C-alpha positions in Angstrom: 0.0 0.0 0.0 1.3 3.5 -0.9 2.4 5.7 2.0 0.7 8.7 0.3 -2.7 10.0 1.3 -5.7 8.2 -0.1 -8.4 10.1 -1.9 -11.9 8.9 -0.9 -13.9 8.4 -4.0 -17.4 7.1 -4.9 -18.6 5.5 -8.1 -22.1 6.3 -9.5 -23.5 3.7 -11.9 -23.1 0.0 -11.3 -23.6 -1.3 -14.8 -20.7 -3.3 -16.5 -18.6 -0.2 -16.7 -19.2 1.0 -13.1 -18.5 -2.4 -11.6 -15.2 -2.6 -13.5 -14.2 0.9 -12.4 -14.8 0.0 -8.7 -12.6 -3.1 -9.2 -9.8 -1.0 -10.8 -9.9 1.5 -8.0 -9.8 -1.2 -5.4 -6.9 -3.2 -6.8 -4.9 -1.0 -9.2 -5.1 2.5 -7.7 -3.3 2.5 -4.3 -4.0 6.1 -3.6 -7.8 5.8 -4.0 -10.2 4.6 -1.4 -13.6 3.6 -2.6 -16.1 4.6 0.1 -19.4 4.4 -1.7 -21.3 3.3 -4.8 -24.7 4.5 -6.1 -27.3 3.1 -8.4 -31.1 3.4 -8.8 -31.4 -0.1 -10.3 -32.9 -2.4 -7.7 -31.0 -5.5 -9.0 -27.7 -3.6 -8.9 -28.5 -2.3 -5.4 -29.2 -5.9 -4.2 -26.0 -7.2 -5.9 -23.9 -4.5 -4.3 -25.3 -4.9 -0.8 -24.6 -8.7 -0.9 -21.2 -8.3 -2.5 -18.6 -9.7 0.0 -15.7 -7.7 -1.4 -17.7 -4.4 -1.1 -18.6 -5.4 2.5 -14.9 -6.2 3.3 -13.8 -2.7 2.1 -16.7 -1.0 4.0 -18.2 0.4 0.8 -21.6 2.0 1.4 -24.3 1.4 -1.1 -26.7 4.3 -2.0 -29.8 4.5 -4.1 -29.9 8.3 -4.1 -27.1 10.3 -5.7 -27.7 13.5 -3.8 -27.5 11.7 -0.5 -24.2 10.0 -1.5 -22.4 13.1 -2.6 -23.4 14.7 0.7 -21.6 12.1 2.8 -18.9 13.4 5.1 -15.3 13.0 4.0 -16.1 12.3 0.3 -13.5 13.9 -2.0 -14.1 12.6 -5.6 -16.7 11.1 -7.8 -16.4 8.8 -10.8 -19.5 9.2 -13.0 -20.2 5.9 -14.9 -23.9 6.2 -15.6 -25.7 6.6 -18.9 -24.7 9.6 -21.1 -28.0 11.5 -20.5 -27.2 12.2 -16.9 -23.4 12.7 -17.1 -23.7 16.5 -17.1 -26.3 16.8 -14.3 -24.3 14.4 -12.0 -21.0 16.1 -12.7 -22.5 19.6 -12.0 -24.1 18.3 -8.8 -20.7 16.9 -7.6 -18.9 20.2 -8.5 -21.5 22.1 -6.6 -20.5 19.9 -3.6 -16.8 20.8 -4.1 -16.0 17.3 -5.3 -13.4 16.3 -7.9 -15.0 14.5 -10.8 -13.8 12.0 -13.4 -16.7 11.6 -15.8 -17.0 9.0 -18.6 -17.1 10.5 -22.1 -18.9 12.5 -23.2 -19.8 15.1 -20.7 -23.2 15.3 -22.5 -24.7 14.8 -25.9 -25.8 18.4 -25.8 -23.1 21.1 -26.5 -24.7 23.6 -24.2 -24.6 21.2 -21.3 -21.0 20.4 -22.0 -20.3 24.2 -21.8 -22.1 24.4 -18.4 -19.8 21.7 -17.0 -16.7 23.5 -18.4 -17.9 26.8 -16.9 -18.7 25.2 -13.5 -15.2 23.7 -13.4 -13.5 27.0 -14.3 -15.4 28.7 -11.5 -13.8 26.3 -9.0 -10.2 25.9 -10.2 -9.2 24.1 -7.1 -11.3 21.1 -8.3 -10.0 18.5 -10.8 -12.7 17.8 -13.3 -12.0 15.5 -16.3 -13.8 13.7 -19.1 -12.5 10.2 -19.6 -11.0 9.4 -23.0 -9.4 6.1 -22.2 -7.4 5.6 -25.4 -5.2 8.5 -24.5 -3.9 6.4 -21.6 -3.3 3.2 -23.7 0.4 2.3 -23.9 0.2 1.5 -27.7 -1.5 4.8 -28.5 0.9 6.7 -26.3 3.8 5.1 -28.1 2.3 6.0 -31.5 1.8 9.6 -30.4 5.4 9.8 -29.2 6.6 8.5 -32.6 4.4 11.1 -34.4 5.9 13.8 -32.2 9.4 12.5 -33.0 8.7 12.9 -36.7 9.1 9.2 -37.4 6.6 9.5 -40.3 7.2 13.1 -41.2 4.3 15.5 -41.0 1.1 13.6 -40.2 -1.9 14.5 -42.4 -4.3 11.6 -42.3 -5.9 9.5 -39.5 -8.0 6.4 -40.4 -9.6 5.1 -37.2 -12.2 2.4 -36.5 -14.3 1.4 -33.5 -16.1 -1.9 -34.0 -18.0 -3.5 -31.2 -18.9 -7.2 -31.0 -22.5 -7.9 -32.3 -24.8 -7.9 -29.4 -27.9 -10.1 -29.6 -29.0 -9.6 -26.0 -30.8 -6.3 -26.6 -28.5 -4.3 -24.3 -27.1 -2.1 -27.1 -30.4 -1.2 -28.6 -31.7 -0.1 -25.1 -28.5 1.8 -24.6 -28.6 3.5 -28.0 -31.7 5.5 -26.9 -29.5 7.5 -24.5 -26.1 7.7 -26.2 -26.7 10.5 -28.8 -26.2 8.4 -31.9 -23.4 6.3 -33.3 -21.1 9.1 -34.3 -21.4 10.7 -30.8 -21.0 7.5 -28.9 -18.9 5.3 -31.1 -16.6 7.7 -33.1 -15.9 10.0 -30.2 -12.7 8.2 -29.2 -11.5 8.2 -32.8 -12.1 11.9 -33.0 -10.2 12.5 -29.8 -7.3 10.5 -31.1 -7.3 12.5 -34.3 -7.1 15.8 -32.5 -4.2 14.4 -30.4 -2.3 12.8 -33.3 -2.8 15.7 -35.8 -1.9 18.4 -33.2 -5.4 19.8 -32.6 -6.5 20.7 -36.2 -9.5 22.9 -36.9 -12.5 21.2 -38.6 -13.5 22.5 -42.0 -16.2 20.1 -43.2 -17.9 16.8 -42.0 -20.0 14.3 -43.9 -21.2 10.8 -43.3 -23.3 7.8 -44.3 -24.7 4.8 -42.5 -26.9 1.8 -42.7 -28.8 -0.8 -40.6 -27.4 -4.3 -40.9 -28.5 -6.1 -37.8 -30.6 -3.8 -35.6 -33.6 -2.4 -37.7 -35.3 -1.2 -34.5 -32.6 1.5 -34.3 -34.6 3.3 -37.0 -37.1 4.3 -34.2 -34.4 6.4 -32.6 -32.9 7.7 -35.9 -29.7 5.8 -35.6 -27.7 3.2 -37.5 -25.5 0.3 -36.5 -22.8 0.9 -39.1 -21.5 4.3 -40.3 -18.7 6.0 -42.1 -17.6 9.6 -41.3 -15.1 11.9 -43.0 -13.6 15.1 -41.6 -11.7 17.6 -43.6 -9.5 20.0 -41.5 -8.2 23.4 -42.4 -4.6 23.1 -43.6 -5.0 19.9 -45.6 -5.4 17.3 -42.9 -8.1 14.6 -43.0 -9.7 11.8 -41.0 -11.8 8.8 -41.9 -13.9 6.9 -39.3 -15.7 3.5 -39.5 -18.1 2.8 -36.6 -19.8 -0.5 -36.2 -21.9 -2.3 -33.6 -22.0 -5.5 -35.5 -18.6 -7.1 -35.7 -18.6 -10.9 -35.7 -15.0 -11.4 -34.7 -14.9 -9.3 -31.5 -13.8 -5.8 -30.4 -12.1 -4.4 -33.5 -10.4 -1.1 -32.8 -7.6 0.2 -34.9 -5.9 3.4 -36.1 -3.5 4.4 -38.8 -1.6 7.7 -38.9 -0.2 8.6 -42.3 2.5 11.2 -42.7 4.7 12.6 -45.4 7.4 10.0 -44.7 5.4 6.9 -43.7 2.6 5.4 -41.6 2.0 4.2 -38.1 -0.5 1.4 -37.4 -2.1 0.5 -34.1 -3.9 -2.8 -33.6 -4.9 -3.2 -37.3 -5.0 -6.9 -36.7 -6.7 -7.2 -33.3 -5.6 -10.1 -31.0 -6.2 -11.1 -27.5 -2.6 -12.4 -27.0 0.3 -13.9 -28.9 -1.1 -17.4 -29.3 -1.6 -18.6 -32.8 -3.4 -21.8 -33.8 -2.2 -23.7 -36.9 -4.3 -26.7 -37.9 -6.3 -28.1 -40.9 -8.6 -25.0 -40.8 -5.7 -22.7 -41.2 -3.7 -20.2 -39.1 -5.7 -18.0 -36.7 -5.8 -16.3 -33.3 -8.4 -15.0 -31.0 -9.7 -11.4 -30.7 -10.7 -9.5 -27.6 -14.5 -9.8 -27.0 -15.1 -6.2 -25.9 -13.5 -2.9 -25.1 -12.5 -3.8 -21.5 -10.2 -6.6 -22.6 -8.5 -4.2 -25.0 -8.3 -1.1 -22.7 -8.3 -2.5 -19.1 -4.8 -1.2 -18.3 -5.6 2.1 -20.0 -8.5 2.7 -17.5 -6.1 1.9 -14.6 -3.6 4.4 -15.9 -6.3 7.0 -16.4 -7.5 6.5 -12.8 -4.0 6.7 -11.3 -3.1 9.8 -13.2 -6.4 11.5 -12.2 -5.9 10.7 -8.6 -2.3 11.9 -8.8 -3.6 15.3 -10.2 -5.6 15.7 -7.0 -2.8 14.7 -4.6 -0.2 16.8 -6.4 -2.5 19.7 -7.2 -1.5 19.6 -10.9 -3.6 19.9 -14.1 -5.8 16.9 -15.0 -4.3 14.8 -17.8 -7.0 15.8 -20.3 -8.5 19.4 -20.2 -12.3 19.6 -20.4 -12.1 22.0 -23.3 -10.7 19.2 -25.5 -13.8 17.1 -24.8 -15.9 20.0 -26.0 -14.1 20.2 -29.4 -14.5 16.4 -29.8 -18.3 16.8 -29.2 -18.5 19.7 -31.8 -17.1 17.4 -34.4 -19.1 14.3 -33.3 -22.4 16.3 -33.4 -21.5 17.6 -36.8 -20.9 14.0 -38.1 -24.1 12.8 -36.6 -26.0 15.6 -38.2 -24.3 14.9 -41.5 -25.3 11.3 -41.2 -28.9 12.2 -40.5 -29.3 14.8 -43.2 -27.0 13.8 -46.0 -25.6 17.3 -45.9 -21.9 18.4 -45.6 -21.5 20.3 -42.4 -19.0 23.2 -42.7 -17.0 25.3 -40.3 -15.1 28.6 -40.6 -11.4 28.9 -40.1 -11.9 29.4 -36.3 -13.8 26.1 -36.1 -17.2 27.7 -35.7 -20.0 25.8 -37.4 -22.0 27.7 -40.0 -25.5 28.3 -38.8 -27.1 27.3 -42.1 -25.9 23.8 -41.5 -28.0 23.4 -38.3 -31.5 22.0 -38.2 -31.5 20.4 -41.6 -34.3 17.8 -42.2 -33.4 14.2 -41.3 -33.1 11.7 -44.2 -33.5 8.7 -41.9 
């Protein structure tokens, strides 16, 4: 156990993500002490109250968020609920003078994102961060360092993909009603990587297309399960995104950065480990089933660096303003997908008003 002070932290949301964050904080973040969890789901409440590990660590279980964030001694909150309540729960925690690590995005609405940014600025002693886990992945950090070292010359193109394993349980379709659309929920990490790897370029134009291959019921919420998005940036830089909720092989996430002197590839051929089977069928290997297997250690790094920013009173690893720029592009891509229009920006990255409110084509 570390000799440094421990930060008392609570996790709100006990779905798959929330449970995993609690486990990470308990076992991989020595300077964090999980004191409480909160959920409104009766099944999750019953599970948490009967969980032997939670009992052994003295973790309190709440069914009311406001009550939990009012508990004495609490210092930080990890927001791991559905996207539609990220902003309100983050704002409530900031109001209580609590540090906050909120899962991406802060909100699907840009005005709510701005409210969070403004609230955090009004209390500079607090550490408030939106979680973009791929920034903490060892492979992506290595790629970013190589780009910075001019290994491939001047980078001008990012091709990035987020492909989730096909879900036949109905979970994804239920979740899609709250996530803001495939470009907002699925491409948001790819957009963030692009801004990082291309040195924060300014968007010029966005367009996209999509289709329904496995989940026709998504049409009811004006969404698709497969989509392509293209972003043109001022200065000649470009990005291409493929988003999918229907991958048969597993969690298929990859990125390519092309520069004037070469290309860097990250996880273009996904694999769970280095085991390769060779038999009469052929040569093959397994792929990670979902995002957690691919980015488990990145989440731990993210948590440790966030806690360190509190203990050492230094800036959070990822400024909130970056998350806002990601959402501006994501919303433009989603609108382009829905309308069939090219969404354009001026040289300061401000979206032209005539591209707002176009009629949906879906």
